[in-house]
C-alpha positions, 0 to 999 in steps of 0.5 A, spaced: 572 951 658 570 948 651 572 954 647 579 955 651 580 947 650 579 949 642 584 955 643 589 951 646 589 945 641 589 950 635 595 954 639 599 947 640 597 945 633 600 952 630 606 951 634 608 944 632 607 946 625 611 951 626 617 947 629 616 941 625 617 946 619 623 950 622 626 943 623 625 940 616 627 947 613 634 947 616 635 940 618 642 940 615 644 946 619 641 943 626 645 937 625 651 940 623 650 945 629 649 938 633 655 935 631 660 941 632 656 942 639 657 934 641 665 934 639 666 941 643 662 938 649 666 931 648 673 935 648 671 940 654 668 935 658 671 928 657 670 925 663 662 927 664 661 923 657 666 918 658 661 916 664 655 917 660 658 913 654 659 907 659 652 907 662 651 901 658 648 894 658 652 889 653 654 895 649 648 898 649 648 905 651 642 906 656 642 914 655 642 913 647 636 907 648 632 912 652 633 917 646 631 912 641 625 910 645 623 918 645 624 918 637 620 912 635 614 912 640 610 917 635 611 912 629 609 906 633 603 909 636 600 910 629 600 903 627 594 899 627 596 892 630 589 889 627 591 891 620 598 888 620 596 882 615 595 888 610 603 888 609 603 883 604 600 888 599 607 890 600 611 884 599 615 887 593 618 892 597 619 887 603 623 883 597 627 889 595 629 891 602 631 883 604 635 883 597 639 889 599 640 888 606 643 881 605 645 880 598 648 886 596 650 891 602 655 886 606 659 884 599 659 891 597 662 894 603 667 888 603 669 891 596 669 898 598 673 897 604 678 893 600 678 898 594 679 904 599 683 902 604 688 897 601 689 901 595 687 908 595 688 910 602 693 905 604 699 910 604 695 914 609 694 908 614 698 903 618 699 897 614 698 892 620 691 896 622 688 895 615 685 888 615 682 890 622 679 896 619 676 892 613 673 887 618 670 893 622 666 895 616 664 888 614 661 887 621 658 894 620 654 892 614 652 885 615 647 887 620 641 891 618 639 897 623 633 895 628 631 902 632 633 908 628 629 906 622 623 907 625 625 915 625 627 915 618 621 912 616 617 917 620 621 923 617 619 920 610 612 919 611 613 911 611 608 906 611 608 904 619 606 897 618 611 895 613 617 898 617 615 894 623 614 888 619 621 889 615 625 890 622 622 884 625 624 880 619 631 883 619 631 881 626 629 874 625 634 873 619 640 876 623 640 871 628 642 865 623 645 869 617 650 874 621 655 870 623 655 866 616 656 872 612 661 875 616 665 869 617 665 868 609 667 875 608 672 875 613 675 868 612 674 866 619 671 860 621 668 861 627 665 868 629 663 870 636 657 873 635 655 877 641 648 874 642 647 878 649 647 884 645 643 882 639 637 879 643 637 885 648 637 890 642 631 886 640 628 886 647 629 894 648 628 896 641 622 892 638 619 888 644 618 893 649 617 899 645 611 895 641 608 893 647 608 899 650 605 903 644 600 898 643 597 899 650 598 906 650 595 907 643 589 903 646 588 907 652 589 914 648 583 911 643 579 910 648 579 917 651 579 920 644 586 923 645 591 919 640 591 925 635 593 930 640 598 926 644 601 925 637 602 932 636 605 933 643 610 928 641 612 930 635 617 936 637 619 931 643 621 926 637 625 931 633 629 934 639 631 927 641 634 926 634 638 932 635 640 930 642 642 923 640 647 927 635 650 931 640 651 925 645 654 920 639 659 925 637 661 927 644 662 920 646 668 920 641 670 928 641 677 926 643 678 920 638 675 925 633 680 930 634 686 925 636 686 922 629 681 926 624 684 923 618 683 916 620 676 918 622 675 921 615 678 915 611 674 910 614 668 914 613 668 915 606 667 907 604 661 907 609 658 914 606 659 911 599 655 904 601 649 908 604 648 912 598 649 906 593 645 901 597 639 906 598 639 909 591 639 901 589 633 900 593 629 906 591 630 905 584 628 897 584 622 899 588 620 904 583 622 899 577 617 894 581 612 900 581 612 900 589 608 906 593 613 911 595 610 910 602 614 903 602 620 905 597 622 910 602 623 906 608 625 900 604 631 905 601 633 907 608 632 900 611 637 897 606 642 902 607 642 903 615 646 899 620 645 896 626 652 899 630 651 897 637 651 889 634 657 891 630 661 895 635 660 889 640 662 884 635 668 888 633 670 888 641 669 881 642 673 879 636 679 884 636 679 888 642 677 895 645 683 898 642 683 895 635 682 898 628 675 894 627 672 897 633 674 904 631 671 903 624 665 901 627 665 907 631 666 911 625 659 908 623 656 910 629 658 917 627 656 917 620 649 914 621 645 919 623 647 925 619 648 921 612 642 918 613 638 924 614 641 927 607 638 920 604 631 922 608 632 929 604 633 926 598 627 921 598 622 927 600 625 931 595 624 926 589 617 924 591 614 927 585 620 924 580 618 917 584 611 917 583 611 920 575 615 913 574 609 909 577 604 911 572 
């Protein structure tokens, strides 16, 4: 039995290596195909995806939540929770990410929204919708991502302890800083923060997965099955990522076809701010001689957005059919494909980055 088990293990390792290599090599193609398939399915079977899109609790879509769990579980299983105190070695990376998330990103997005929508694109947009569009962009940028950053960190071989600690810190800060920052930038005295969405997201994307991974890791270590399980989960994690892209675009398939120009114009400032903030965080980490395994997730956390909270806040403040809600939905569509290009840049620039540390 032992030789057979060894052969089976070798075959699984080779299969996983091949599949992951194939995924990484043609990542852009897979994502593009997933986008096309998602838009087509959303247009052909609108009622099916409208139903799936409304399977939610407090604006958190449960099918997408399940897929996110499948994506982040492998990284959470790699975390040695007894060593979390060592994350203070990476305090410079934490400082950079916090500065980008809370001192740069909301304000850069407000500026880009004003510049692009009030000036460059104004002739192509309904004038009365422009303030709502800008408000939606601000809501999107004022909340750092909670769940998907675990996926981005995994794809750049990020330090799992750093990623978990950084996400937890952002969640704590978001509770007290989201409303004041949005209120300041939008000129609104009182912001109706969707606390139910915020708190449920923390429970769904942080508390439950972390506790589950902690228990499962202990069981797998006891049975000497951790490495084998991680090998099995890697293809599942990457498949879930592509299915998530399909679902996100299928949910909005009709919207994309109905008003493609508005979707495109709203996407431009979002894309610019993603690249700007990720590049700034990456460069600052390099200047501070932070290890690449920290700088990679720092750049990605600094650029990504908590779109569930943004969508919920936009609907609560302006209504479901508002320009603000549409702008946050565009953020959902842009998030995955654009962040995957940032992942590719971080990975391909690793040699350049590490030369600057010497």
